[in-house]
Residue frames as a rotation matrix with the C-alpha (Angstrom) as fourth column:
MET 1
-0.578 0.745 -0.334 86.31
-0.073 -0.455 -0.888 34.18
-0.813 -0.489 0.317 96.63
TRP 2
-0.670 0.499 0.549 83.15
0.739 0.386 0.552 33.55
0.064 0.776 -0.628 94.63
HIS 3
-0.842 0.406 -0.356 80.70
-0.363 -0.913 -0.184 36.08
-0.400 -0.025 0.916 93.41
LEU 4
-0.381 0.780 0.497 77.12
0.629 0.612 -0.479 35.31
-0.678 0.130 -0.724 92.85
VAL 5
-0.973 -0.149 0.175 76.21
0.229 -0.553 0.801 36.67
-0.022 0.820 0.572 89.45
PHE 6
-0.406 0.906 0.118 72.49
-0.764 -0.407 0.501 36.14
0.502 0.113 0.857 89.64
ARG 7
-0.975 0.167 0.147 70.05
0.035 0.766 -0.642 34.26
-0.220 -0.621 -0.753 91.87
HIS 8
-0.428 0.902 0.056 66.56
0.292 0.197 -0.936 33.10
-0.855 -0.384 -0.348 91.81
MET 9
-0.627 0.204 -0.752 65.83
-0.714 -0.537 0.449 33.63
-0.312 0.819 0.482 88.06
PRO 10
0.101 0.726 0.681 62.58
-0.174 0.686 -0.706 31.81
-0.980 -0.047 0.195 87.29
LEU 11
-0.912 -0.375 -0.165 62.72
-0.269 0.247 0.931 29.77
-0.308 0.894 -0.326 84.10
ALA 12
-0.633 0.764 -0.125 59.07
0.330 0.412 0.849 28.70
0.700 0.496 -0.513 84.17
ALA 13
-0.315 0.637 0.704 55.88
-0.788 -0.589 0.181 29.89
0.529 -0.497 0.687 85.83
PRO 14
-0.782 0.080 0.618 54.46
-0.420 0.666 -0.617 27.83
-0.461 -0.742 -0.487 88.69
PRO 15
-0.874 0.439 -0.208 52.10
0.074 0.543 0.836 25.15
0.480 0.716 -0.507 87.36
GLN 16
-0.374 0.868 0.327 48.32
-0.924 -0.319 -0.210 25.25
-0.078 -0.381 0.921 87.79
ALA 17
-0.279 0.422 0.863 45.99
-0.096 0.882 -0.462 22.38
-0.955 -0.212 -0.206 88.20
GLY 18
0.766 0.593 0.247 45.21
0.115 0.252 -0.961 20.76
-0.633 0.764 0.125 84.88
GLY 19
0.109 -0.819 0.563 48.75
0.901 0.320 0.292 21.22
-0.420 0.475 0.773 83.58
GLU 20
0.774 0.105 0.624 48.45
0.401 -0.844 -0.355 24.96
0.490 0.526 -0.696 82.69
THR 21
-0.224 -0.918 -0.328 51.51
0.942 -0.118 -0.314 27.03
0.250 -0.379 0.891 83.42
GLY 22
-0.394 0.084 0.915 49.76
0.086 -0.988 0.128 30.51
0.915 0.130 0.382 83.82
CYS 23
-0.349 0.351 -0.869 48.77
0.936 0.086 -0.341 31.97
-0.045 -0.932 -0.358 87.18
GLU 24
0.455 0.584 0.672 46.55
0.504 -0.791 0.347 35.06
0.734 0.180 -0.655 87.83
ALA 25
0.821 -0.183 0.540 48.26
-0.499 -0.690 0.524 35.78
0.277 -0.700 -0.658 91.08
VAL 26
0.562 -0.703 -0.436 51.86
0.526 0.711 -0.468 34.86
0.638 0.034 0.769 91.50
ARG 27
0.813 -0.489 0.316 54.30
-0.574 -0.586 0.571 35.49
-0.094 -0.646 -0.757 94.30
PRO 28
0.330 -0.740 -0.586 57.84
-0.349 0.481 -0.804 34.35
0.877 0.470 -0.100 93.48
PRO 29
0.591 -0.176 -0.787 59.77
0.693 0.611 0.383 32.33
0.413 -0.772 0.483 96.08
GLU 30
0.766 -0.332 0.550 61.56
-0.489 -0.856 0.164 34.27
0.416 -0.395 -0.819 98.79
PRO 31
-0.030 -0.855 -0.517 65.03
0.124 0.510 -0.851 33.25
0.992 -0.090 0.091 99.88
LEU 32
0.947 0.265 0.181 65.25
-0.159 -0.102 0.982 32.44
0.279 -0.959 -0.054 103.57
ALA 33
0.415 -0.860 0.299 68.84
-0.283 0.191 0.940 30.82
-0.865 -0.474 -0.164 103.61
THR 34
0.988 -0.125 0.088 71.09
0.116 0.242 -0.963 30.90
0.099 0.962 0.253 100.64
PRO 35
0.484 -0.872 -0.077 74.70
-0.144 -0.166 0.975 30.43
-0.863 -0.461 -0.206 101.77
ASP 36
0.578 -0.439 -0.688 77.44
-0.800 -0.138 -0.584 30.75
0.161 0.888 -0.431 99.19
PRO 37
0.909 -0.351 -0.222 79.58
0.352 0.935 -0.037 27.63
0.221 -0.045 0.974 98.46
LEU 38
0.644 -0.762 -0.072 83.08
-0.488 -0.481 0.728 27.75
-0.589 -0.434 -0.682 99.89
LEU 39
0.820 -0.365 0.441 85.30
0.573 0.508 -0.644 27.36
0.011 0.780 0.625 96.90
PRO 40
0.085 -0.900 -0.428 89.01
0.558 -0.313 0.768 28.28
-0.825 -0.304 0.475 96.70
ALA 41
0.887 0.006 -0.461 90.00
-0.327 -0.696 -0.639 31.17
-0.325 0.718 -0.616 94.43
LEU 42
0.485 -0.685 0.544 92.57
0.642 0.701 0.310 29.56
-0.593 0.199 0.780 92.13
GLY 43
-0.296 -0.714 -0.634 93.64
0.081 -0.680 0.728 32.73
-0.952 0.164 0.259 90.31
PHE 44
-0.992 0.107 0.059 91.55
0.059 -0.005 0.998 32.08
0.107 0.994 -0.001 87.22
ARG 45
-0.455 0.890 0.024 87.89
-0.871 -0.440 -0.217 32.70
-0.183 -0.120 0.976 86.48
VAL 46
-0.981 0.181 -0.062 85.63
0.177 0.982 0.067 29.79
0.073 0.054 -0.996 87.09
ARG 47
-0.473 0.880 0.038 81.89
-0.879 -0.474 0.042 29.58
0.055 -0.013 0.998 86.55
VAL 48
-0.933 0.358 0.028 79.26
0.348 0.920 -0.182 27.04
-0.091 -0.161 -0.983 87.69
LYS 49
-0.572 0.819 -0.043 75.69
-0.778 -0.526 0.342 27.28
0.258 0.229 0.939 86.40
VAL 50
-0.957 0.288 -0.028 72.87
0.283 0.911 -0.300 25.19
-0.061 -0.295 -0.954 87.96
SER 51
-0.347 0.936 0.055 69.21
-0.561 -0.254 0.788 24.74
0.752 0.243 0.613 87.39
PHE 52
-0.970 0.089 -0.225 66.93
0.227 0.657 -0.719 23.42
0.084 -0.748 -0.658 90.14
ILE 53
-0.067 0.994 0.091 63.36
0.273 -0.069 0.960 23.22
0.960 0.089 -0.267 91.38
ILE 54
-0.859 0.023 0.512 62.11
-0.465 -0.455 -0.759 25.18
0.215 -0.890 0.401 94.42
GLY 55
-0.656 0.624 -0.425 59.59
0.475 0.779 0.409 22.80
0.586 0.067 -0.807 95.92
VAL 56
0.264 0.823 0.504 56.43
-0.055 -0.508 0.859 23.57
0.963 -0.255 -0.089 97.80
ASP 57
0.744 -0.067 -0.664 58.36
0.655 0.269 0.706 22.58
0.132 -0.961 0.244 100.95
GLY 58
0.943 -0.332 -0.036 60.86
-0.325 -0.937 0.131 25.43
-0.077 -0.112 -0.991 100.25
GLN 59
0.251 -0.874 0.416 63.70
-0.046 0.419 0.907 23.11
-0.967 -0.247 0.065 99.57
VAL 60
-0.051 -0.382 -0.923 65.93
-0.970 -0.202 0.137 22.73
-0.238 0.902 -0.361 96.49
HIS 61
0.390 0.213 0.896 65.11
-0.038 0.976 -0.216 19.60
-0.920 0.050 0.389 94.45
SER 62
0.666 -0.073 0.743 66.69
0.671 0.496 -0.552 18.08
-0.328 0.865 0.379 91.26
PRO 63
0.480 -0.544 -0.688 69.74
-0.429 -0.830 0.357 20.34
-0.765 0.124 -0.632 90.91
VAL 64
0.658 -0.345 0.670 71.49
0.706 0.592 -0.388 19.91
-0.263 0.728 0.633 87.53
VAL 65
-0.141 -0.822 -0.551 74.87
0.167 -0.568 0.805 21.50
-0.976 0.022 0.218 86.54
LEU 66
0.889 0.446 0.104 74.42
0.223 -0.222 -0.949 23.47
-0.400 0.867 -0.297 83.27
GLU 67
0.624 -0.777 0.087 77.98
-0.267 -0.316 -0.910 24.69
0.735 0.545 -0.404 83.09
SER 68
0.827 -0.363 -0.429 80.69
0.553 0.660 0.508 22.69
0.099 -0.657 0.747 84.93
ALA 69
0.595 -0.763 0.254 83.83
-0.743 -0.642 -0.189 24.00
0.307 -0.077 -0.948 86.61
GLY 70
-0.443 -0.737 -0.511 85.00
-0.477 0.676 -0.561 20.54
0.759 -0.005 -0.651 87.34
LEU 71
0.011 0.545 -0.839 83.98
0.361 0.780 0.511 17.71
0.932 -0.308 -0.188 89.63
VAL 72
-0.548 -0.302 -0.780 85.24
0.827 -0.054 -0.560 19.21
0.127 -0.952 0.280 92.98
ASP 73
-0.977 0.182 -0.108 83.72
-0.161 -0.971 -0.176 22.68
-0.137 -0.155 0.978 92.43
ASP 74
-0.385 0.896 -0.223 80.48
-0.429 0.040 0.902 21.30
0.817 0.443 0.369 91.06
ARG 75
-0.149 0.322 -0.935 80.09
0.670 0.728 0.144 18.94
0.727 -0.605 -0.325 94.09
GLU 76
-0.814 -0.157 -0.559 80.66
0.549 -0.523 -0.652 21.91
-0.190 -0.838 0.512 96.52
VAL 77
-0.830 0.558 0.003 78.00
-0.532 -0.794 0.293 23.96
0.166 0.241 0.956 94.75
LEU 78
-0.200 0.801 -0.564 75.51
-0.204 0.528 0.824 21.07
0.958 0.280 0.058 94.70
ASP 79
-0.336 0.085 -0.938 76.09
0.826 0.506 -0.250 20.21
0.453 -0.859 -0.240 98.28
THR 80
-0.960 0.016 -0.279 75.62
0.126 -0.867 -0.482 23.98
-0.250 -0.498 0.831 99.28
LEU 81
-0.659 0.747 -0.086 72.41
-0.521 -0.371 0.769 24.19
0.543 0.552 0.633 97.21
GLN 82
-0.170 0.610 -0.774 70.91
0.398 0.761 0.512 21.43
0.901 -0.221 -0.372 99.41
LEU 83
-0.611 -0.101 -0.785 71.19
0.784 -0.213 -0.583 23.88
-0.108 -0.972 0.210 102.35
TRP 84
-0.963 0.205 0.173 69.22
-0.148 -0.944 0.295 26.55
0.224 0.258 0.940 100.63
ARG 85
-0.500 0.839 -0.214 65.68
0.803 0.357 -0.478 27.31
-0.325 -0.410 -0.852 101.93
TYR 86
-0.916 0.287 0.281 62.90
-0.078 -0.814 0.576 29.42
0.394 0.505 0.768 100.49
ARG 87
-0.344 0.938 0.045 59.39
-0.203 -0.027 -0.979 30.50
-0.916 -0.346 0.200 101.25
PRO 88
-0.494 0.045 0.869 57.74
0.694 0.622 0.363 28.69
-0.524 0.782 -0.338 98.28
ALA 89
-0.968 0.251 0.001 56.30
-0.165 -0.640 0.750 30.42
0.189 0.726 0.661 95.25
ILE 90
-0.410 0.911 0.053 52.50
0.184 0.139 -0.973 31.02
-0.893 -0.389 -0.225 95.42
CYS 91
-0.969 0.247 0.004 50.23
-0.020 -0.091 0.996 30.47
0.246 0.965 0.093 92.45
ASN 92
-0.191 0.978 0.086 46.65
-0.284 -0.139 0.949 31.58
0.940 0.157 0.304 92.99
SER 93
0.241 0.211 0.947 47.04
-0.933 -0.218 0.286 31.37
0.267 -0.953 0.145 96.82
VAL 94
0.981 0.009 0.193 48.52
-0.069 0.948 0.311 27.84
-0.180 -0.319 0.931 96.72
PRO 95
0.119 -0.993 0.009 52.23
-0.538 -0.056 0.841 26.96
-0.835 -0.105 -0.541 97.16
ALA 96
0.972 0.226 -0.060 53.81
-0.145 0.386 -0.911 25.90
-0.183 0.894 0.408 93.90
GLU 97
0.237 -0.920 0.311 56.98
0.682 0.386 0.621 24.41
-0.692 0.065 0.719 92.54
ILE 98
0.940 -0.028 -0.341 59.11
-0.245 -0.751 -0.613 26.75
-0.239 0.659 -0.713 90.38
GLU 99
0.503 -0.827 0.251 62.30
0.863 0.462 -0.206 26.14
0.055 0.320 0.946 88.34
ALA 100
0.932 -0.290 -0.215 65.15
-0.238 -0.942 0.238 28.53
-0.272 -0.171 -0.947 88.93
LYS 101
0.571 -0.820 0.022 68.76
0.716 0.485 -0.503 28.73
0.402 0.303 0.864 87.94
VAL 102
0.887 -0.415 -0.200 71.89
-0.134 -0.647 0.751 30.34
-0.441 -0.639 -0.630 89.52
GLU 103
0.614 -0.785 0.083 75.39
0.304 0.138 -0.942 31.13
0.728 0.604 0.324 88.42
PHE 104
0.827 -0.504 -0.250 78.31
0.148 -0.234 0.961 31.22
-0.542 -0.832 -0.119 90.74
SER 105
0.725 -0.606 0.327 81.41
0.299 -0.151 -0.942 32.95
0.620 0.781 0.072 89.35
SER 106
0.242 -0.759 -0.605 84.93
0.938 0.025 0.345 33.37
-0.246 -0.651 0.718 90.84
ARG 107
0.926 0.032 -0.377 86.36
0.018 -0.999 -0.041 36.85
-0.378 0.032 -0.925 91.05
């Protein structure tokens, strides 16, 4: 069984036109579908940390494993992240990309 330690932790503010990163009015992304990966509990604690971009289309883009649990577990997490969907972040009334990270941890 896997336990989600934290989700949807923004690492950077949504970008504005002109390359600025501040927004006067920000709405964070809202999760619509975020299924947990189906990973076997092997009797020891395993952790997978991943960073990714939530695009203006609400899909996960460019996932990167920050802390690996091994090839098989990492692949399961990355495959599951491709199923996640969000209502995109809003920056000054415009959909914006935002970076997020998530940690999955076995119990």
